N, C-alpha and C positions, 0 to 999 in steps of 0.2 A: 748881172750875177743871177737874178731870179730866172732869166731866160734859159741860162745853162741848166739850172736845177730842173725846170719843166721838161727840157729836152731829154735829160737823163731819165727822168721818171717815165716819159713816153716810151723811150727805147726799152726800158725794163718791162713795162706792161705789155708791149707788143711781143717781147720774147716769151713771156708767160703765156700769152694767148695762143701763140703758135705751138708751144709745147703741149698745151691743153688739148688742142685740136688733134694732135697726133695720138693721145691716149684715148679720145673718143672713137677714133677710127678703129683702134685695136679692139675695144670692148664690143662695138657693134658687129665686128666680124667674127666673134666667138660663137659656136653652135652648141646648144645644150643637147644631151642625149634624149632620144624620144622616150615617151612614157612606156614602161614595160608592159608586157602582156602576162596574164596569169590565168590558169585554168584549174578547176577544182573537181576531183573525182573521188567517189567512194570506193575504197578497195575491199573492205570486209567489215562485217559486224559480228560481235560476240555478245556473250552475257555481260551487260553493263560496260561495253566498250565499242568504239567504232574506229576504223583506220581509214584515213583519207590521204590523198596525194595532191599537192599543190605544185604546179609546173610553171616556172618563169623562164623568160628568154634572155635575161641580162644578169650581170653581176649586181649585187646590192643586198636587199633584205626581203624576207618573206615573213609576214605576221599571220598567225592563225588564232581563232577563238571559237569556242563552243558554248552555247547557252541553251537553257531549257525553256526560254521564252520563244515559242514557235510562232508567235504573231509578228515577229520582226521580219523585215525584208531588207534587201541590199540598200534601198533608198533610205532606210532608217539608220544605217551605219555610216559614220564619218570616217573616210579613209585615213586621214591624218591621225585621228584619235585612235583608230584601230592599230595603226603602225606604231604609235607611241605607247600603246598598252593602256590607254585610258578608257576604252570601252569595257563595260562590265560583262562578266561571263563566269562559267564554272571553271574553265581552264583556258589560258592564253599563253602563246609562245612567240618568240622572235628568232628567226634563223638568218645567219649571214651566209650568202652564197657568192662564190667567186666567178660565176658565169651562169650560163643557162643551166638550170638544175631542176630536178624532180624531188621535192621534199615530201617524205612520208612520215606520218605520225599517228600513234594510237591514243585516242582520248579515252580515259577511264576514270579520272578523278571526279567524284560526285555524281557519276552516272548510275542509273538504275536499270534493271532489266525491263525489256518490253515497253520502252518509253521513247517518245519523239523528242528530237533535239534539232538545233539549227547550228550549222558550221559556216563561218565567214572567213575569207582570206583576202589579203592585199599584198602587193609587191611594190618595191621602190628601187630605182637605180642608184648609182653612186652619187649622182647630182641631186638626189632628193626628190626626183620626180616620181610620183606614185601612180599605180594602175587604178583601174576601176575595181570596186569591191565585188567579189564573187561569193555566192552563198549556195548552200545545199541543205535540204531537209533530210534528216537521217533518223533511223529508228534502231534501238539496240535489240539484240536477239534475246531469247528466253528459253534456253534448253535445260536450265537447272531449277529445282524447286525453291520456294522461299526458305530462307534460313533465319532463325531467331537471332537477332542481334543483342537485344537487351530487354529487361523487364523493369517495370516501375510499380511498386517498390522493388529494389534489388533483392534477390533471394538472400535469406539470412535466418539463422536460428535464434537470433536475439529477439527477446520478447518486446516488440516495439510497435506492432500494428494494432489498429482499432479492430473491433470484432468483425464488422461487415465490410472490410476493405475490399476494393476491386483491384484487379491486376491489369496493367497495360503491357501488351506484348508488341515490341517493335521488330518488324521483319525486314529483310534485305530488299524488299520490293513491294509495291502495292499488291494487296491480296483481296480475295473475295471469300465470303463465308459460304460453306456448303450446308452445314447442319450444326446448330448451336449445341445440340445434345452430344456432339462428339467431344465437347469440352466437359470436364468433370472435376469436382473438388473432392478430396478425401481428407481424413483427419487422423492424427496419431492414435488417439484413443478410440476412435470410431472409424475404421478404415473402409466403411461402405462408401462406394463411389456415388456421389450425388450429381447428376447431370446439371450443367449450367442452363439457365433459361434466358438470361439477359446477356447477349454477346453482341457488341457493336463493332463496326469496322470503319475506319477513317484513313483512306489511302493505305499506308503500310503499318498502321497501328490498330491492334485488336484489343478491345477492352472486355474483360470477362468478370462478371459480378457473381458473388456467392448467393445461394438460395437459403442455406441453413446458417444461422448465427452460431459461430463456434464459441466454446467456453473461453473465459479469460485464461491465458497461458497455454492454449491449445496450439499444436502444430497444424498448419494448413498446407496441403499439397495440391498442385494443379497439373493435370494430365490432359492429353488429347489424343484422338485416334489419327492415323494417317489420313490425310486429305481433309482434315477439319477446315482448313482454308487452302486455297489454291492461288496460283498466279493468274494472269490474264492471257496466257498463251493461247492463240487461236487454235481451234481444233481440239486438242487434248491438253487442258491446262496441267501444269506441274503441281503435284500435291506436296504439302508440307509433310515432313517425316513425323512419325509417332513420337510423342513425349510421354515417358513413363516416370512418375514421381511417387515417392512414398518411402517406407522403411524397407530397404533391400539389403539382405545379408547383414542385418543388425545395424545398419547405418542409414542416415538420411541421404536420399538420392533424388536427382531431378530438380524440380522447382519447389521450394518450400519457404514458408515464413512462419513466424510465431506471433500469436496475439499477445498483447501487453498484459502483464500481471496486474490484478486489482485486488486490494486487500478486502477480505470478506468479514462482515460484521459478526460479533459474538453477542448473543441475546441472553439477558438475565434469566429468562425462562428455561434455558438449557442447563443451568447449574443444578447440582445436587450437593447437599440437601436443598430443599426448596428455599429460594431466596426469601429472607424475612422471617424464616422459621426459627424456633428455639432449638439449640443443640446442647445435649447434656455432656458430650465428650469435649473437654477443653482443648484437645489436640486432635480434632477430627480431620478427616480428609475432605478437601474441596474437589469436586469432580465437575467436569464440563463435557457434555455429550455433543459431538459434532454429527451432522447428518451423513457423513462419509468418513472414510479413513484419512488420517493425517499422519504426518511425520515431523520430527523435530528438524528445523531448518539447518542446512549444512552449507559449507562453502564448496567451491569447485572441486576440491580434493576429497569431499565426502565427510569432512570433519564438522561436528556440531558447533554452531556459532553462538549458542546460548551463553550469556554472561549473567553471573549471579546478580539478582536484583531486577532482572527483566520481568520476573514475577515477584510480587511482594504481598504480604498480608499486613494489615494494620489492626492493632488492638485499640479500641476506643473505650475510654473510661472517664466519665464526668468531664467531657470536653478535652481531655488530654488524649494523645495518641502515641503509640509505639509502633514503629515500622520495622518489620522483620523481612529481610531479604531471603528469598528461597533459593538455595543452591540447586544445581542441576540434578544432583543425586536424589533430591526429594521429588523429582518429577518422573512420572511413568505414563505410558500409553497402554490402555487395556481395551477389552471389548472389540477385538479386531482392529485395534489402533484408532478407534473412533471416540474413545473416552480419555480425556486428559485428567490425570489424578495429581493433585497438588497436596503433598503432605506438609503440614505446618511444622516447622522446625522446633518451635517452642510452644508450650502449653499456655493458653490464655487463662485469665481469671474468670470465675463465675461472675456474671453481670457485665462482662466485656461484650462489646459488639465487635465482631471480626469481619473485615472487608478485604477484598482481593483486587489487585491491579495486575493487568497482563499487558506487556508491551507488544507493539506490532512485530510480527515476524518470528514469534517463538515457534510456531508450527506452520507448515504449509500443506495445502491439499495436493491431490495427485497431479494437478496441473502446475504446481509451483506457486500458487497464489498464497500470500501470507495472511495470517489473521490480522484483523485491525486491532488497534489499541482498545482495551476495555478498562475503564476507570470506575472506581467505587469509593464511597465514603460511608459514614455511619448512617446516612439517610437515603442514599441512592445507589444504583448499581447492584452489586451482589454483596449482601451482608447478612450476618447471622448473629443471634444473641446466644451467648454461652449461658445455658440455664439448666438447673436441675429439673425443671418442668413439674415441680410439685404443685399440688392443689390444696386449697385450704382444708378440705374435708379430711385429709389424712392426719391432721393433728387435733381434730375435734374428739374429745374423750377425757377419761380420767387418767391422771398420771400420779406416780409416786415420785416425789421429789427427794433426792438423796444429796445432801450437801456436805462438802468437805470444809471443815471450819478452819479459820486462821489459827484458832487456839487448840491446843492439844486436848483431846477428849470432848471437843465441842461439836463433833459431827452430828447431824440431825437428819431425820426423814419424816415426811408427812405427805398427805395426799392433796392434790389440787385438781381442779376441773377447768378445762379449756372449752369454751363455747364460741360459736360464731357471733360476731358483732352484727346485729340485725340491721344496722344503719350504714355499714361500710363493709363492702366485700373484701377489702384489703386488710381488715382487722379482726382480731379475736379478743375475747375477754377471759382473763385468768381469775378464777374464783377460788376462795378458800386458802389463799397463800398464808401460811403460818397460822391457820385457823381464823383468819380475818374475814369479815363480811364485806370488805372493801373490794370492788371489782377493779382489776388492774388491766387497762387496755394495752394491747401489743400489736405491732404491725407485722403482718405475714407477708413474706416475699418468697414465692415459689421458685423464682429464678435463682436467687441467692441461697435458697434453703435456709432461711433465717427467720427468727421471731425476735422482734426488737421492742424493748420497753423503753419509751422515752422517759428519762429520769432527770430532766432538767430541774424539775421541782419534785420534792419528796412526796410520796404517796402516804397519806395518813391511814395506817391500818387499824387504829382505834385502841381502846383499853383492853389489850389482849390478856392482861394478868389480873384484871379486876382490882387494881390497886390505885386507880385514879390517874395513873400515868398514861402516856401516849407513845405508841411505837410507830416508827416511820420505815417505809420501804425506800431503799436508797441504792443507787449504783455508785460504788465507791470510786472516786477520782475520775469518773466518766460522765458524760451527759446522756449516755444510753447504756442499756444492758442487752447484749446480743446473745441469743440462744441458737445453736446450730441444730438443724433438723436432719436426722438420719433417714435412710431410705425406708426403714421399717416403721417410721413414725416416732421413734424415741428421739430424745433431744439431749444435747450435752452443751456445757460451756467450757471454754478453755481458761487457763490461768490469767489471761489478760483482763477478763471482766470479773470484778468482785461484786457480789450481791450482798448488801449490808442491811442490817436491821438495827435501828437506833431508838433507845428508850429515853423519854424525858419525863421526870416526875410531874405530878399535877401542879405543884407549886413552883416547879422549875428549880427546886433546891438540889436536885440530883439528876444526873443523866449519865449515859454510857452506852456501850455497844451491847446489844442482846446477842448478836452473832454476826460474823462476816464469813460468807461462803466463798472461798477462793476457787472452787470447782463445784460443778453440780451435774447430776444425771437425772433426766426426766424419763422415767420408764412408763410406757403406756400400758395400762391395765385393761381398759375396755373403752369402746366408743360409745358415746352418749349423745343425745340430742341437745340442742341449745337450751332447752327448758327443764332439764332433769333436776337441777337444783342440788346436786351432790356437793357437799362441802366437807373439808377435813375437820377433825376434832381440834379444839383450841389447845394451844400449848399452855401448860399450867406451870411448868418449872421456869423460874426466871433466874438467869445468871447475868449480871451486869459487869462488863469489862470497861475499866476506865483508864487502861494503860495506853490507849491510842488516841491521838488527837483527830478531830474531824477535818483538820487542815490538809491531810494527805500523808501517806506513808509510802515507803518503797515496797513494791509488790513482790516481796519474797517472803516465803513462810519460814 
């Protein structure tokens, strides 16, 4: 049985072997097509293009490539890689041909004028057998002048450039400089052309730098003459066309840019009245003088963008402050638009310090630059003291005191003398009040136009009636007695302050009011020196009022 199986196996193996030998004979007898032939010819050259012809003798494929690497030779190019499109180049193509053919193609993508390139071609038949690589060195023509392709930065009227920015000009082909002075910058507000001095060229990029530093917000224009740069055409190079830039027919033309805006500072020294000075008008105008004309900031449609409160004034009084927003109608520009006038909407009080704050962008200069923020308080920046500006000498002299009594028929008048306190420039001495020899000190305030008697403790005027009793000077219900100084040196009190005289018997068995003056007028009769010694006559008539308590009364007559 085993023998039968071996025989069957041998027969089958022999049959397979014979069949295999027949297939080997068929394969060995098949002939592959011969490698194709290809030739490469230059047909024409133009500006930035070349046309070539690749001629093959069989059906199959033709592959072409152009590169700007002119160091390559046919030995550097792999035929199979070229055929499959895996060689790098500026432009590459694959053509299918049905037989012997002449393939023509114009290369132009990525090519420049007047420049050398290398073209390579290869062909393959339908069996995949490829030819040797053919190559040819070619050069583009240059019958046209260089053309500006782009600028960096791009032209724009947006205020975005730094002052001394340079401009890069990219042309359509490599260029050479003929004369830097043929490039020039001009400016919107100063249209005098300024020749460029620093111009550099790198292949097809020309960099032009400014000579003059423009103002912030200025428009900058770049122009050049015909032939400022040329190409490299042999013989007579082609000249770049003239570029004219500037304001033409009322509009921006050519190449232009704008320098970025920068806020300009405001200085305290430019304010009027002088910062830190005393001002007598409690609703005075604050003025600021710019070194040039300005205008109120507007939007693109020309409407003023000021919002109430962008300028405000602050009234400072004993550590407290009141902020007053300034509406636009309280702002004006005068002096050829170089002086900003801020009218205060409300009157301050005498003794207040007034300061001003100005937000950025309230006004702009001729270039569109905004003012910077200006801030003040009662100690720094721009501030003023609201003051009458009186000096102590204007109240030195003899006065007639006329007092309106709380009691009907009790009005009185007498003379007093006011002299300077020799030890304190802020004080005076009142002599002879109600015939007393007791000096009464008072604080002079020329800013407030007041004379204040500190009456926290009663002043003993003495035995004015020669009866053993004592009369006291007292400010009824207040810790002080304030007298208002008028511009002519006279003085008055208002009904708020009551000046009281109180009498106490020597044995304290009796007491009462001599008088209470609810109003008084101090009329100046003459000026005297501090040592004149003039005193009023003593009051001899004594009338004591006991119908009022010393604990306080309602101040109504």
